[in-house]
N, C-alpha and C positions, 0 to 999 in steps of 0.2 A: 336207679340211675346208675351207670356204670362208674365204677370207682376210677379215680383218675392214676395214672401209673406213674411214680417219680420218673422224671427223664435221668438218663444214665449220664453221668460225668465222666467225661474221659480225662484221665490222667495229662497233665499238663507237660508239653515237652518243654524240658529246657534246653535251650539252643545253645550247644556249643560253638564259643568261639575258635573260629578258624586259626589253627597255629601261625603264627608269625612266618614267612620265609625264612629262610636260613640266610638269605642275604642281609634281609633286615636287621638281623640279630648281629651281623658280623662287620658290618661297614662303620659303626661305630667304635668298636675295638680296633679296625685298621686306621681310622683318623686319630684315635688316642695314641696308637704307636707312633704314628707320623708326626703327630703334633708335638710329640715327646723329645722327638729327634730333632724337630726344627728347633724348638726354645732352648734347648738344652746346649744347641749349637755342633751338634754331631751332621747335622744338615745346616748350610750357612745359606745366606741370602745370595742367590744367583746360581746356588745347585740345580741341576735340572733331575727331576725324580726318574726313575725307571719306566720304562714304557707300560702301557695299560696290561699287556701281556705277561710280560716279564713279571711285573708287581704282583698281580693276581696269581699267579704261581709261586711268588715267593711267600704271600700272605695265606695262599692255600683258600682263597675265594674265588667267587665268580667275577666277571670282570663287571658285571652291573653293579656288585657290592663296592667293588675298588673306585668305581666311577662315583658313588654316592659319598664315599668317604673324600673322595677329592672336592666333591661340592662343598660338603661341610668345612673342609680347611678353606676352599676359597670364600666361603661367607664368612669367615674369621679372619681373612685379610692375611693368611699365611702362605697362600701359593695362587699362582696366576696362571693359566694355559694361554699359551701363545702360539699361533699358527707357525707351524715348520721348526717350531722351537721343541715345545712340548710343555710340560707342567714345571714351573720354575719356583723356588722358595723364593718369598717378596722380601723386600727389605724391613727391615724392622719398625720403621716409621709407620707401614701399612698393616701392621699386626693389630687386631682388636684386644689391647691389654687387660682390657678390663671383661671381656667377657669371662664369665665364670669357668668354662672349660680351658680357657687358655691361662687363668692365673692358676688353675688347679695343676695342669701338666706343667708349669716352671716350678712348681714345690714339689714334684714328684722325686727330683734328686736333689743335687745340689745346686741352688737357683744361683743366677748369677748376682753377686753383691750390689752390680750397678743397677740392677732392675728392682732390687729389694730398696735401694735408698729412693730412686725415683718414685717407686709406689707410695714410701712413706713422705715424700715431700708432696705428693699430690693430696695426700690425705691432711698432711700440715696446711696446705693451703684451703683445702675445703672445710674440711671438719670444725675448727675454731670458730671461723666464720658462721659456719652453720649452726653451730651453738649458741653462738652470740644472738643469731636471729631468732633463734627457738625460745630464748629467753622471755622473748617480747611478743612471740607471735604464737606461742603453744597453745593448743585448746585441752580442754579437761579430760576428753577423750584420749589424747596424744601422750598426756603426763602420764594417764592411769597405764598406757599401754608401755611407756619406758620404765614405770615403776613396776611391772609385772614383770618384764624382762628381767630387771636387776634380781627380782626377788627369785626368778628362776634360776640365774647365775649363781646365786648365793645357796639354792638347796641342791643345785647338781654339780657345780664347779666347772670350771673353764676345761677339764680334762675330758668331759663326757660329750657326746655329741649332743645331748639334749640342753646341756649348759651353754654350749657353743652356739645352738640355735637360738637360746633366750638371749644371749649377747649382741645374735643378729637383730633380732626385734628391737632390741634397746636402739641400735645405732640407725635402724632403719627408720622407726619412730622419729628419731631425734630429726633426721635429714629432713622427712618429711613436715615436721616442726616449723621447717624455716621458712615454709610457705614462699618457696621461689621454685619455679617450674624447671629451672635448668639445674638446680643442685638435687632436686627431689627426681630428674632424670637419670642421676648420676647413684640412686638408691642401689640397685642391685648390683652394680659392678662394686660399690666400695663396701657394703656389705658382704659380698663374695669374700673380697680382698681381706676383710676383718677374719671372717671364718675360715677361710684356708691359714692365712698366716698364724692364726690362734692354734687350728690343730697341728700345723708343723712344730709349732714351737713345743706345746706338749708332747709329741711323739719324739722329738730330737733331744729335747731336754727342758723339762717342766721348768716353767719359769720360775725363778727364786723369789720374785716379786708377787706379791698378792695384787692383782690391779683393780679387784673390786674395789676399795675404796675411794681410789680417783675415779672411778664411774658414778660412785655415788655423790662425790662432791661436784661432778658434771651434773647431776638430775639436781641436786639441791639447788644449786645455782641457778639453773633452768626454773625450777620450780618457785624460786623466789623473786625471778624476774632480774636477776642479776646478770646483765648481759657481759660485763668485761670479767665477772668472775667465771661465769660458764665458759667464755673463750678461753682464759688462761688453763681453767682444768681441763679443757679438751686438748690442749695444746702439750702439757704435760701426760696425758696419756697416750698420746700419738708417739711423743718422744720414749716414753716408755716402751712402748710395742716395739718399735725401731730397735731399741736396744736388746730387747729381749730376743728378736728375731735373730739379730747377727750374733749372739751369743750362742744361739741353738746352731746356726748355720756353722760358726767357728767357735767351739766351745774354748774357753783359755785353758792352758795346760794344766793338768793337776798337780798341786803343790807335792813336793815331794817332802816327806817327814825324817829321811834320812838326814844327817850333818854330815858335811863334808869332812874327810879325814886327810890329816898332813902325808 
């Protein structure tokens, strides 16, 4: 009987993913640059952006990449295109301010203090009552997620990206524990706002107050089913965040140790 010859196995080809077109790598950069100009006030509502040809030359990108950047900004409510007028900066009321990208662009430079107050007003309206609801509606897995998030903050600190991610997880789990579909729909925006403002504070002026103890007060009240205690602790946490953010934007003048001389 003839011996069976083993089949030759061909080495598997590893298919290399085609490189992304240069335009796809650049349109996000252009959108970010224009977005920062808009939210910082360098471009005002009603301003007309440069034409497609001139803008593509200015940013050294293809017209396709520039058009895609404008589509990104339009989806975030920052611009609108009108026939015979061109691309125009939209009124602020149309901006999607809780979009994570828009929030990030706001805090790149010197954020408008009015926008900071408005952001924390929203948090003050939403989060304390979300904590109140969470105290009576939370599930065991949601409590575990909140605890894990705070354990991560205790381990890594707010000054690290990992620690801020853990803080974001705590707040996301808390909002979801409210078991209110409309509050839950705000999770990504509120969580992004918390992460971005925390990073801003740590970068500009590490917060002099340790926020972890107040986070723990919120958690303990929710764990104990203390609805009013959870509400009040979260209100204190949001108020503390506003004070620290404003101090990071406008730090108080350093005290002079020199005595005035006559």
